[in-house]
GUVEX-251516 format. One line per 2 residues: their letters; for each residue x, y, z of N, C-alpha, C, O. Coordinates in steps of 0.2 Angstrom, whole numbers, plus 5000, padded with zeros to 4 digits. Layout:
// GUVEX-251516
a) X Y Z X Y Z X Y Z X Y Z  ...
This chain:
// GUVEX-251516
ma) 5004 4994 5000 5000 5000 5000 5004 5006 5000 5009 5007 5004  5003 5011 4996 5007 5017 4995 5006 5021 5002 5001 5021 5005
tt) 5012 5025 5003 5012 5029 5009 5009 5035 5008 5010 5039 5003  5004 5038 5012 5001 5044 5012 5005 5049 5016 5005 5048 5022
il) 5008 5054 5013 5011 5060 5017 5007 5066 5017 5005 5068 5012  5006 5069 5023 5002 5075 5024 5007 5081 5025 5012 5081 5029
gl) 5007 5085 5020 5011 5091 5021 5007 5097 5025 5001 5098 5025  5011 5100 5029 5009 5105 5034 5013 5111 5033 5019 5111 5032
di) 5009 5117 5032 5012 5123 5032 5010 5127 5038 5004 5129 5038  5014 5129 5042 5012 5132 5049 5014 5139 5049 5020 5141 5050
gg) 5009 5143 5048 5011 5150 5048 5009 5154 5054 5006 5151 5059  5009 5160 5054 5007 5164 5060 5000 5166 5060 4998 5167 5066
an) 4996 5165 5055 4989 5167 5055 4985 5161 5052 4979 5161 5054  4988 5156 5049 4984 5150 5046 4988 5144 5047 4994 5144 5046
lk) 4985 5138 5047 4988 5132 5047 4985 5128 5041 4979 5128 5040  4989 5126 5037 4987 5123 5030 4990 5116 5030 4995 5114 5032
aa) 4986 5111 5027 4987 5104 5026 4985 5102 5019 4980 5104 5017  4989 5098 5016 4987 5095 5010 4991 5088 5008 4996 5087 5011
th) 4988 5084 5004 4991 5078 5002 4993 5078 4995 4990 5083 4991  4997 5074 4992 4999 5074 4985 4993 5072 4981 4993 5074 4975
dr) 4988 5069 4983 4982 5068 4979 4977 5074 4979 4971 5073 4978  4979 5080 4981 4975 5086 4981 4969 5087 4986 4964 5089 4984
ra) 4970 5084 4991 4965 5086 4997 4969 5091 5001 4975 5091 5003  4965 5096 5002 4968 5102 5006 4963 5105 5011 4957 5106 5009
vs) 4966 5108 5016 4962 5111 5021 4966 5117 5024 4972 5116 5026  4963 5123 5025 4966 5128 5028 4962 5131 5034 4956 5132 5033
vp) 4965 5132 5039 4961 5134 5045 4964 5140 5048 4970 5140 5049  4961 5146 5050 4964 5151 5053 4966 5150 5060 4963 5146 5064
fp) 4972 5152 5062 4975 5151 5069 4980 5156 5070 4985 5156 5068  4978 5161 5074 4982 5167 5076 4987 5165 5081 4986 5165 5087
lw) 4993 5162 5079 4998 5159 5083 5001 5164 5088 5002 5162 5094  5001 5170 5086 5004 5175 5091 5000 5176 5097 5003 5178 5102
kq) 4994 5175 5096 4989 5176 5102 4989 5169 5107 4988 5170 5113  4990 5164 5104 4989 5157 5108 4994 5152 5106 4992 5147 5104
pd) 5000 5153 5107 5005 5148 5105 5004 5142 5109 5006 5136 5107  5001 5142 5115 5000 5136 5119 4995 5131 5116 4995 5125 5118
kl) 4991 5134 5112 4986 5130 5109 4988 5127 5102 4984 5123 5099  4994 5128 5100 4996 5126 5093 4996 5118 5093 4994 5115 5088
pa) 4999 5114 5098 4999 5107 5098 4992 5104 5096 4991 5100 5092  4987 5107 5100 4980 5104 5099 4977 5106 5093 4973 5102 5089
al) 4978 5112 5090 4976 5114 5084 4979 5110 5078 4975 5108 5074  4985 5109 5079 4988 5104 5074 4986 5097 5074 4984 5094 5069
ag) 4984 5095 5080 4982 5088 5081 4975 5088 5078 4973 5083 5074  4971 5093 5078 4964 5093 5075 4965 5093 5068 4960 5090 5064
lv) 4969 5097 5065 4970 5097 5058 4973 5091 5055 4970 5088 5050  4977 5088 5058 4980 5081 5056 4974 5076 5056 4974 5071 5052
ak) 4970 5076 5061 4964 5071 5062 4960 5072 5056 4956 5067 5055  4960 5077 5052 4956 5077 5046 4958 5073 5041 4955 5072 5035
fp) 4964 5070 5042 4967 5066 5037 4969 5059 5040 4975 5058 5041  4965 5055 5042 4966 5049 5046 4971 5044 5042 4973 5040 5046
da) 4971 5045 5036 4975 5040 5032 4983 5042 5032 4987 5039 5029  4984 5048 5034 4991 5050 5034 4996 5046 5038 4995 5044 5044
de) 5001 5044 5034 5006 5039 5037 5012 5043 5040 5016 5041 5045  5014 5049 5037 5020 5053 5038 5018 5060 5038 5013 5062 5035
la) 5022 5065 5041 5021 5072 5040 5027 5075 5037 5033 5074 5039  5026 5080 5032 5031 5084 5029 5029 5091 5031 5024 5093 5030
vt) 5034 5095 5034 5032 5101 5037 5037 5107 5034 5042 5106 5032  5033 5112 5034 5037 5119 5032 5033 5124 5037 5028 5123 5039
mt) 5037 5130 5038 5034 5134 5042 5036 5142 5041 5041 5143 5037  5032 5146 5044 5034 5153 5044 5032 5156 5051 5034 5162 5052
ge) 5028 5152 5055 5026 5155 5061 5031 5156 5066 5030 5160 5071  5037 5154 5065 5043 5156 5070 5044 5163 5071 5047 5165 5076
lc) 5042 5167 5066 5043 5174 5067 5038 5178 5071 5039 5184 5073  5033 5175 5073 5028 5178 5078 5031 5180 5084 5036 5178 5087
dc) 5029 5186 5087 5032 5189 5092 5030 5186 5099 5032 5189 5104  5026 5181 5099 5026 5177 5105 5032 5173 5106 5033 5170 5112
fe) 5037 5172 5102 5043 5169 5103 5049 5174 5103 5049 5179 5099  5053 5173 5108 5059 5178 5108 5063 5178 5103 5066 5183 5101
tk) 5065 5172 5100 5069 5171 5094 5066 5166 5089 5062 5163 5091  5069 5166 5083 5067 5161 5078 5069 5154 5081 5065 5150 5079
re) 5074 5154 5084 5076 5147 5087 5071 5144 5091 5069 5139 5091  5068 5149 5096 5063 5147 5100 5057 5145 5097 5053 5140 5098
gv) 5055 5149 5091 5049 5147 5087 5050 5141 5084 5045 5137 5084  5055 5140 5080 5056 5133 5077 5055 5127 5082 5052 5123 5080
ha) 5059 5128 5087 5058 5122 5092 5051 5121 5095 5049 5116 5095  5048 5127 5096 5041 5126 5098 5036 5123 5093 5032 5119 5095
ii) 5037 5125 5087 5033 5122 5081 5034 5115 5080 5030 5111 5079  5041 5113 5080 5042 5106 5079 5040 5102 5085 5037 5096 5084
ka) 5040 5104 5091 5037 5101 5097 5030 5100 5096 5027 5095 5098  5026 5105 5094 5019 5105 5093 5017 5100 5087 5013 5096 5088
vw) 5022 5099 5082 5021 5094 5077 5022 5087 5079 5018 5083 5078  5027 5087 5083 5028 5080 5087 5022 5078 5091 5020 5072 5090
fa) 5019 5082 5094 5013 5081 5098 5007 5078 5093 5004 5073 5095  5006 5082 5088 5001 5081 5083 5002 5075 5079 4997 5072 5076
sa) 5008 5073 5079 5010 5067 5074 5008 5060 5077 5007 5056 5073  5007 5060 5083 5005 5053 5086 5010 5048 5084 5007 5042 5082
ar) 5016 5049 5084 5021 5045 5083 5023 5044 5075 5026 5039 5073  5019 5047 5071 5021 5047 5064 5028 5050 5063 5030 5054 5066
pi) 5031 5047 5057 5038 5050 5056 5036 5058 5053 5031 5059 5050  5041 5062 5055 5041 5069 5053 5047 5071 5049 5053 5069 5051
rv) 5046 5075 5044 5052 5077 5040 5051 5085 5039 5045 5087 5038  5056 5089 5039 5055 5096 5039 5059 5099 5033 5065 5097 5032
ws) 5056 5103 5029 5060 5105 5023 5065 5111 5025 5063 5115 5029  5070 5111 5022 5076 5116 5023 5077 5120 5016 5076 5117 5011
td) 5080 5125 5017 5082 5129 5011 5088 5126 5008 5090 5129 5003  5091 5121 5010 5096 5117 5006 5093 5113 5001 5096 5110 4997
gv) 5086 5113 5001 5083 5108 4996 5082 5101 4998 5081 5097 4994  5082 5100 5005 5082 5093 5007 5078 5093 5014 5076 5098 5017
fl) 5075 5087 5015 5071 5086 5021 5076 5084 5027 5081 5081 5026  5074 5087 5033 5078 5085 5039 5074 5082 5044 5068 5083 5044
ns) 5076 5078 5048 5072 5075 5054 5071 5080 5059 5075 5086 5059  5068 5079 5064 5066 5084 5069 5072 5087 5073 5073 5093 5073
ee) 5077 5082 5075 5082 5084 5078 5087 5088 5074 5090 5093 5076  5088 5086 5067 5092 5090 5063 5089 5097 5061 5092 5102 5061
ak) 5082 5097 5061 5079 5104 5060 5080 5108 5066 5081 5114 5065  5080 5106 5072 5081 5110 5077 5088 5113 5078 5089 5118 5080
as) 5093 5108 5076 5100 5110 5076 5101 5115 5070 5106 5119 5071  5097 5115 5065 5098 5120 5059 5092 5124 5058 5089 5125 5053
hm) 5090 5128 5064 5084 5131 5064 5083 5137 5058 5078 5138 5056  5089 5140 5057 5088 5145 5052 5087 5143 5045 5085 5146 5040
kv) 5089 5136 5044 5087 5133 5037 5080 5131 5036 5078 5130 5030  5077 5130 5042 5070 5128 5041 5065 5134 5042 5059 5133 5041
aa) 5067 5139 5046 5063 5145 5047 5061 5148 5041 5065 5149 5036  5055 5149 5040 5052 5153 5034 5054 5149 5027 5056 5153 5023
an) 5054 5143 5027 5057 5139 5021 5051 5137 5016 5053 5134 5011  5045 5139 5018 5039 5137 5014 5040 5140 5006 5038 5136 5002
wh) 5043 5146 5006 5043 5149 4999 5048 5144 4995 5047 5143 4989  5053 5142 4998 5058 5137 4994 5055 5131 4992 5056 5128 4987
al) 5051 5128 4997 5048 5122 4995 5043 5123 4989 5043 5119 4984  5039 5128 4989 5034 5130 4984 5038 5131 4977 5036 5128 4972
at) 5044 5135 4977 5048 5136 4971 5051 5130 4969 5051 5129 4962  5053 5126 4973 5056 5119 4971 5051 5115 4967 5052 5112 4962
fa) 5045 5115 4970 5039 5111 4966 5037 5115 4960 5036 5111 4955  5037 5121 4960 5034 5125 4954 5039 5125 4948 5037 5125 4942
gr) 5046 5123 4950 5051 5123 4945 5049 5118 4940 5052 5118 4934  5046 5113 4941 5044 5107 4937 5040 5110 4931 5040 5106 4925
fv) 5037 5115 4931 5033 5118 4926 5037 5122 4921 5035 5123 4915  5043 5123 4923 5047 5127 4918 5054 5124 4918 5059 5128 4920
ph) 5055 5118 4917 5062 5115 4917 5067 5117 4913 5073 5116 4914  5065 5121 4907 5070 5123 4902 5070 5130 4901 5073 5132 4896
yg) 5067 5134 4905 5067 5141 4904 5068 5146 4910 5069 5143 4916  5069 5152 4909 5069 5157 4915 5062 5159 4916 5058 5160 4912
al) 5060 5159 4923 5053 5161 4925 5053 5164 4931 5059 5165 4935  5048 5167 4933 5047 5170 4940 5041 5167 4943 5035 5167 4940
ll) 5041 5165 4949 5036 5163 4953 5033 5168 4957 5037 5171 4961  5027 5170 4957 5024 5176 4960 5018 5173 4965 5013 5172 4962
di) 5019 5172 4971 5014 5169 4976 5012 5175 4980 5016 5177 4984  5006 5176 4980 5003 5182 4984 4998 5178 4989 4993 5175 4987
gs) 5000 5179 4995 4995 5176 5001 4992 5181 5004 4991 5187 5002  4989 5179 5010 4985 5184 5014 4990 5189 5018 4987 5195 5019
tt) 4996 5188 5019 5000 5193 5022 5006 5195 5018 5008 5201 5019  5009 5191 5014 5015 5192 5011 5015 5190 5003 5010 5186 5001
sd) 5020 5192 5000 5021 5190 4993 5028 5188 4992 5033 5191 4994  5029 5182 4989 5035 5179 4987 5037 5180 4980 5032 5178 4976
li) 5042 5183 4978 5044 5184 4971 5051 5180 4970 5056 5182 4972  5050 5174 4966 5056 5170 4966 5058 5168 4959 5054 5165 4955
pl) 5064 5171 4957 5066 5169 4950 5068 5161 4950 5070 5158 4955  5066 5158 4944 5068 5151 4943 5072 5151 4937 5071 5154 4931
dh) 5078 5148 4937 5082 5147 4932 5082 5139 4930 5085 5135 4933  5079 5138 4924 5078 5131 4922 5075 5126 4928 5078 5121 4929
gv) 5070 5129 4931 5067 5125 4936 5070 5126 4943 5067 5123 4948  5076 5129 4944 5079 5129 4950 5078 5136 4953 5079 5141 4950
ps) 5076 5137 4960 5075 5143 4963 5082 5147 4963 5087 5144 4965  5082 5153 4960 5088 5157 4960 5087 5163 4964 5084 5168 4962
ty) 5090 5163 4970 5089 5168 4975 5095 5171 4978 5100 5167 4978  5095 5177 4980 5101 5180 4983 5101 5179 4991 5106 5180 4994
gt) 5096 5177 4994 5095 5176 5001 5091 5170 5003 5086 5169 4999  5092 5167 5008 5087 5162 5011 5083 5164 5017 5078 5161 5019
td) 5085 5169 5021 5082 5171 5027 5077 5177 5025 5078 5180 5020  5072 5178 5030 5068 5184 5029 5072 5190 5028 5070 5195 5024
wd) 5077 5191 5032 5081 5197 5032 5084 5198 5025 5083 5204 5022  5087 5193 5023 5090 5194 5016 5085 5195 5011 5086 5199 5006
rl) 5079 5191 5011 5075 5192 5006 5071 5198 5006 5069 5201 5000  5070 5201 5011 5067 5208 5012 5071 5213 5009 5069 5218 5005
qm) 5078 5213 5010 5082 5217 5007 5083 5217 4999 5083 5222 4996  5082 5211 4997 5082 5209 4989 5075 5210 4986 5075 5209 4980
re) 5070 5211 4990 5063 5212 4988 5060 5206 4985 5055 5206 4982  5063 5200 4987 5060 5194 4985 5055 5192 4990 5050 5188 4988
lv) 5054 5195 4996 5049 5195 5000 5046 5202 5001 5050 5207 5003  5040 5203 5000 5036 5209 5001 5030 5208 5005 5026 5204 5004
yv) 5030 5212 5011 5025 5212 5015 5019 5215 5013 5016 5220 5016  5016 5213 5007 5009 5215 5005 5005 5209 5003 5008 5205 4999
gv) 5000 5208 5006 4995 5202 5005 4988 5205 5004 4987 5211 5004  4984 5200 5003 4977 5202 5001 4972 5202 5006 4966 5203 5005
rr) 4974 5200 5012 4970 5200 5018 4972 5204 5024 4968 5208 5027  4978 5202 5027 4980 5204 5033 4984 5211 5033 4986 5213 5039
tp) 4986 5213 5027 4990 5219 5027 4987 5225 5029 4981 5227 5026  4989 5229 5034 4986 5235 5036 4985 5240 5030 4990 5241 5027
vc) 4980 5243 5029 4979 5248 5024 4984 5254 5025 4987 5256 5020  4986 5256 5031 4991 5261 5032 4998 5259 5030 5002 5264 5028
av) 4999 5253 5029 5006 5251 5027 5006 5251 5019 5012 5252 5016  5001 5251 5016 5001 5252 5008 5000 5259 5007 5003 5262 5002
mp) 4996 5263 5010 4994 5270 5009 4996 5274 5015 4991 5276 5019  5002 5276 5017 5004 5279 5023 5002 5287 5023 5002 5290 5028
dr) 5001 5290 5017 5001 5297 5016 4993 5299 5018 4989 5296 5014  4992 5303 5022 4986 5306 5024 4981 5300 5026 4975 5301 5024
tc) 4983 5295 5029 4979 5290 5032 4981 5290 5040 4986 5292 5042  4976 5286 5044 4978 5285 5051 4983 5279 5051 4981 5274 5049
ae) 4988 5280 5055 4993 5275 5056 4990 5270 5062 4994 5270 5067  4985 5267 5060 4982 5263 5065 4979 5257 5061 4978 5257 5055
lf) 4978 5251 5065 4975 5245 5062 4968 5246 5062 4964 5243 5066  4965 5250 5058 4958 5252 5057 4955 5247 5051 4949 5246 5052
at) 4959 5246 5046 4957 5242 5041 4962 5238 5037 4968 5240 5038  4961 5233 5034 4966 5229 5031 4964 5228 5023 4959 5230 5021
te) 4969 5225 5019 4968 5224 5012 4962 5219 5011 4959 5220 5006  4960 5215 5016 4954 5211 5015 4948 5215 5014 4943 5214 5010
dv) 4948 5221 5018 4942 5226 5017 4942 5229 5010 4937 5229 5007  4948 5231 5008 4949 5234 5001 4946 5229 4996 4942 5231 4991
yt) 4948 5222 4996 4946 5218 4991 4939 5215 4991 4936 5213 4987  4936 5215 4997 4929 5214 4998 4925 5219 4995 4920 5218 4992
il) 4927 5226 4996 4923 5231 4994 4923 5231 4986 4919 5233 4983  4929 5229 4983 4930 5229 4976 4927 5223 4973 4927 5222 4967
gl) 4925 5218 4977 4922 5212 4974 4927 5207 4972 4925 5202 4968  4933 5208 4974 4938 5203 4972 4939 5197 4977 4942 5192 4975
lp) 4937 5198 4983 4936 5193 4988 4929 5193 4990 4925 5198 4990  4926 5187 4992 4919 5186 4994 4918 5189 5001 4923 5188 5005
ee) 4912 5191 5002 4910 5192 5009 4910 5186 5013 4909 5180 5011  4912 5187 5019 4912 5181 5024 4909 5183 5031 4913 5185 5035
pe) 4903 5183 5031 4899 5186 5037 4901 5182 5044 4901 5185 5049  4904 5176 5043 4906 5172 5049 4913 5174 5051 4915 5172 5057
nr) 4916 5178 5047 4923 5179 5049 4924 5186 5053 4922 5191 5050  4926 5185 5059 4927 5191 5063 4934 5193 5065 4936 5196 5069
et) 4939 5189 5061 4946 5191 5062 4948 5197 5058 4952 5197 5053  4944 5203 5059 4945 5209 5056 4948 5214 5061 4949 5213 5066
ad) 4949 5220 5058 4952 5225 5062 4948 5227 5068 4951 5229 5073  4942 5227 5067 4937 5229 5073 4933 5223 5076 4929 5224 5080
gr) 4934 5217 5073 4931 5211 5076 4924 5211 5073 4920 5206 5076  4922 5215 5069 4915 5215 5066 4916 5210 5059 4921 5209 5057
pq) 4910 5208 5057 4910 5203 5051 4913 5206 5045 4914 5212 5044  4916 5201 5041 4919 5203 5035 4914 5204 5029 4913 5199 5025
tt) 4910 5209 5029 4905 5211 5024 4907 5217 5021 4911 5221 5024  4904 5219 5016 4905 5225 5012 4903 5231 5017 4907 5236 5017
ey) 4898 5231 5020 4895 5236 5024 4900 5238 5030 4902 5244 5031  4903 5233 5033 4907 5234 5039 4914 5236 5036 4918 5240 5039
al) 4916 5233 5030 4922 5235 5027 4922 5242 5025 4928 5245 5026  4917 5245 5022 4916 5252 5021 4917 5256 5027 4921 5261 5027
ar) 4914 5254 5033 4915 5258 5039 4922 5258 5041 4925 5263 5044  4926 5252 5041 4933 5252 5043 4937 5256 5038 4942 5259 5041
la) 4936 5256 5032 4940 5260 5027 4939 5268 5029 4943 5272 5028  4932 5270 5030 4931 5277 5032 4935 5279 5038 4938 5284 5039
rm) 4936 5274 5043 4940 5275 5049 4947 5277 5047 4951 5280 5051  4950 5273 5042 4957 5274 5040 4958 5281 5038 4963 5284 5038
lg) 4953 5285 5036 4953 5291 5033 4951 5296 5039 4950 5302 5037  4950 5294 5045 4949 5298 5050 4941 5301 5050 4940 5306 5053
ad) 4937 5296 5047 4930 5298 5046 4926 5292 5048 4928 5288 5051  4919 5293 5046 4915 5287 5047 4910 5287 5041 4910 5292 5036
re) 4905 5283 5041 4900 5282 5035 4896 5288 5035 4893 5289 5029  4895 5292 5040 4890 5298 5039 4894 5304 5036 4891 5308 5033
ql) 4901 5303 5036 4904 5309 5033 4906 5307 5026 4907 5312 5021  4908 5301 5024 4910 5300 5017 4905 5295 5013 4902 5290 5016
td) 4904 5296 5007 4900 5292 5003 4903 5286 5001 4909 5285 5002  4899 5281 4999 4901 5275 4997 4906 5276 4991 4911 5272 4990
dh) 4904 5280 4986 4908 5282 4980 4915 5284 4982 4920 5282 4979  4915 5288 4987 4922 5291 4990 4926 5285 4992 4932 5284 4991
li) 4923 5280 4996 4927 5275 4999 4929 5270 4994 4934 5267 4995  4924 5269 4989 4926 5264 4984 4932 5267 4980 4936 5263 4978
hf) 4932 5273 4979 4938 5276 4975 4944 5275 4979 4949 5274 4976  4944 5276 4986 4950 5275 4990 4952 5268 4990 4958 5267 4989
at) 4947 5263 4990 4949 5256 4989 4953 5255 4983 4958 5251 4983  4950 5258 4977 4953 5257 4971 4961 5260 4971 4965 5257 4968
rv) 4962 5265 4974 4968 5268 4975 4973 5264 4979 4979 5263 4977  4971 5261 4984 4975 5256 4988 4977 5250 4984 4982 5248 4984
ha) 4972 5248 4980 4973 5242 4976 4978 5244 4971 4983 5240 4969  4978 5250 4968 4983 5252 4963 4990 5253 4966 4995 5251 4962
ea) 4990 5255 4972 4997 5256 4975 5000 5249 4977 5006 5248 4976  4996 5244 4979 4998 5238 4980 5001 5235 4974 5006 5232 4974
rr) 4997 5235 4969 4999 5233 4962 5005 5236 4959 5010 5233 4957  5006 5243 4960 5012 5246 4958 5018 5244 4962 5023 5243 4959
rl) 5018 5243 4968 5023 5241 4973 5026 5234 4971 5032 5233 4970  5021 5230 4970 5023 5223 4968 5026 5223 4961 5030 5219 4959
te) 5023 5227 4956 5025 5227 4949 5033 5229 4949 5037 5226 4946  5034 5234 4953 5041 5237 4953 5046 5232 4956 5051 5231 4954
ac) 5043 5228 4961 5048 5223 4965 5049 5217 4960 5055 5215 4960  5044 5215 4956 5045 5210 4951 5050 5211 4946 5055 5207 4945
ra) 5050 5217 4943 5055 5219 4938 5062 5219 4941 5067 5217 4938  5062 5222 4947 5069 5223 4950 5072 5216 4952 5077 5214 4951
vy) 5067 5211 4955 5070 5205 4957 5072 5201 4951 5078 5198 4952  5069 5201 4946 5071 5197 4940 5077 5200 4936 5081 5196 4935
yd) 5076 5206 4935 5081 5209 4930 5088 5212 4934 5093 5213 4931  5087 5212 4941 5093 5213 4944 5098 5208 4946 5103 5208 4948
qq) 5096 5202 4943 5100 5196 4944 5106 5197 4939 5106 5201 4934  5112 5194 4941 5118 5194 4936 5116 5189 4930 5115 5183 4931
sp) 5116 5192 4924 5114 5188 4918 5108 5184 4919 5108 5178 4918  5102 5187 4920 5096 5183 4921 5094 5180 4914 5095 5182 4909
pe) 5092 5173 4915 5090 5170 4909 5084 5174 4906 5080 5177 4909  5083 5173 4899 5077 5176 4896 5070 5174 4899 5069 5168 4900
lh) 5066 5178 4901 5060 5177 4905 5055 5174 4900 5053 5177 4895  5053 5167 4902 5048 5164 4897 5041 5164 4900 5036 5164 4896
rv) 5041 5164 4907 5034 5163 4910 5034 5165 4917 5039 5165 4920  5028 5167 4919 5027 5169 4926 5022 5164 4929 5017 5163 4926
iv) 5024 5161 4934 5019 5156 4938 5016 5160 4944 5019 5163 4948  5009 5160 4944 5006 5164 4949 5002 5159 4953 4999 5154 4951
sg) 5001 5161 4960 4998 5157 4964 4996 5160 4971 4998 5166 4971  4992 5157 4975 4991 5159 4982 4984 5162 4982 4980 5162 4977
ag) 4982 5164 4988 4975 5167 4989 4974 5173 4985 4968 5175 4984  4980 5177 4984 4979 5183 4980 4981 5182 4973 4984 5186 4970
ef) 4980 5176 4970 4982 5175 4963 4978 5180 4958 4981 5182 4953  4972 5183 4960 4969 5188 4956 4974 5194 4955 4974 5197 4950
la) 4977 5196 4961 4982 5201 4961 4988 5200 4957 4991 5204 4954  4990 5193 4958 4997 5191 4955 4996 5192 4947 5001 5193 4944
rq) 4990 5190 4945 4989 5190 4937 4990 5197 4935 4994 5199 4930  4987 5202 4939 4988 5209 4937 4995 5212 4937 4997 5215 4933
va) 4998 5210 4942 5005 5212 4943 5009 5209 4938 5014 5213 4935  5009 5203 4936 5013 5200 4931 5012 5203 4924 5017 5204 4921
qn) 5006 5204 4923 5004 5208 4916 5007 5215 4916 5009 5217 4911  5007 5218 4922 5010 5225 4922 5017 5225 4921 5020 5229 4918
af) 5020 5220 4925 5028 5220 4926 5031 5217 4919 5036 5219 4917  5027 5212 4916 5030 5209 4910 5025 5209 4904 5023 5203 4902
pe) 5023 5215 4902 5018 5215 4896 5021 5211 4890 5016 5208 4886  5027 5210 4889 5030 5207 4883 5028 5199 4884 5028 5196 4878
lg) 5026 5196 4889 5024 5189 4890 5017 5188 4887 5016 5182 4885  5013 5193 4886 5006 5192 4884 5003 5187 4888 5002 5189 4894
dr) 5000 5182 4886 4996 5177 4890 5000 5171 4893 4997 5166 4895  5007 5172 4893 5011 5167 4895 5012 5166 4903 5017 5167 4905
ll) 5006 5166 4906 5006 5165 4913 5003 5158 4914 4999 5155 4911  5006 5155 4920 5004 5149 4922 5001 5149 4929 5004 5152 4933
sl) 4995 5147 4929 4991 5148 4936 4991 5141 4940 4989 5136 4937  4993 5142 4946 4993 5136 4950 4986 5134 4952 4984 5129 4954
nd) 4981 5140 4952 4974 5139 4953 4972 5134 4948 4968 5129 4949  4974 5136 4941 4971 5131 4936 4974 5124 4936 4971 5120 4934
ql) 4981 5124 4938 4984 5118 4938 4982 5113 4944 4981 5107 4943  4980 5116 4949 4979 5112 4955 4972 5113 4958 4970 5109 4962
gp) 4969 5118 4956 4962 5120 4959 4963 5125 4965 4969 5125 4968  4959 5130 4966 4960 5135 4971 4961 5133 4978 4965 5136 4981
ev) 4958 5128 4980 4959 5125 4987 4966 5123 4988 4969 5125 4993  4969 5119 4983 4976 5117 4984 4981 5123 4983 4986 5123 4986
sa) 4979 5127 4978 4983 5133 4977 4984 5137 4983 4990 5140 4984  4979 5138 4987 4979 5142 4993 4983 5139 4998 4985 5142 5003
ca) 4984 5132 4998 4988 5129 5002 4995 5126 4999 4997 5121 5000  4997 5130 4994 5002 5127 4989 5009 5125 4993 5011 5120 4991
pa) 5011 5129 4998 5017 5126 5001 5016 5119 5004 5021 5115 5004  5010 5118 5007 5009 5112 5011 5008 5106 5005 5011 5101 5006
ya) 5005 5108 5000 5005 5103 4994 5012 5102 4992 5014 5096 4990  5016 5107 4991 5023 5106 4988 5027 5101 4993 5030 5097 4990
va) 5027 5102 4999 5031 5097 5003 5028 5090 5003 5032 5085 5004  5021 5090 5003 5018 5083 5002 5021 5080 4996 5023 5074 4996
vl) 5021 5083 4990 5023 5080 4984 5031 5079 4984 5033 5073 4982  5035 5083 4987 5042 5082 4987 5044 5077 4992 5048 5073 4990
at) 5040 5076 4997 5042 5071 5002 5040 5064 4999 5043 5059 5000  5034 5064 4995 5032 5058 4992 5037 5055 4987 5038 5049 4986
ev) 5040 5060 4983 5045 5058 4978 5051 5057 4980 5055 5053 4977  5053 5059 4986 5060 5058 4989 5059 5054 4995 5058 5057 5001
rp) 5060 5048 4995 5060 5044 5001 5066 5044 5005 5071 5045 5002  5065 5044 5012 5071 5044 5016 5076 5038 5015 5081 5037 5018
């Protein structure tokens, strides 16, 4: 009987799981608020896949400020995975492009910290084995811009620090990014609204009345999103019309798109002797934005975009790093 490997992507705001046969689940989990509940939350997620024989893990949650250092965060996450594993074997992806066992991962914590982008890029490289390409993955919190050279991730840095400096990591996402981080001029520097409000207002994300993980704890609906956006401008719904707020949302969207477009061109063409760009691979919860950015940044490509949503389905694409480690672990046996 074939071994079923469950991929886990453990972030600061969401826990994601996927198998190589394209079953995927994403659950919100604000790790920075309740790190002590991570073992139980992971156990509940793993229980949704009772046929899982092994766990393949990647993470970004170690950066949460509930941990004093990344070392502490990596160790805590691995301990939580061990609890959830119920004695199943565990492998952790590293930026060396190999899996480590739990003890090796703890000893090399900087190689497994925030390594999910590398796992995704390694998997995505199979779609462009003979070309130069760029992977543009836009999630709820961040965007990863990863050059691929004949299917191999080609980066100048492997840590968040390095990647931020090189603009391969951009803290702009489609749900959790504070609006004031995108539009700092003449707005309130407060967590009054997020990009999820912007994209709900613009109809690019669906309303989620049951979702109260918002800036003010009220539901994620257009009406409440408009109120949150008015507050970003130091006003309220009695002062500003819907048209005014929709126009402001359009400006925020345009600025996010501009910032990411500029970063994409810099990341790809600032390489030493970059290969000719043949394709852009787009993925993530913000693939709708990634498509626009790719078309703006590289108009010469025309329709040569490859969508992981189309290749894998939107549920799996939204959990792409978890799916990537599941596939990679299935293909590379210990």
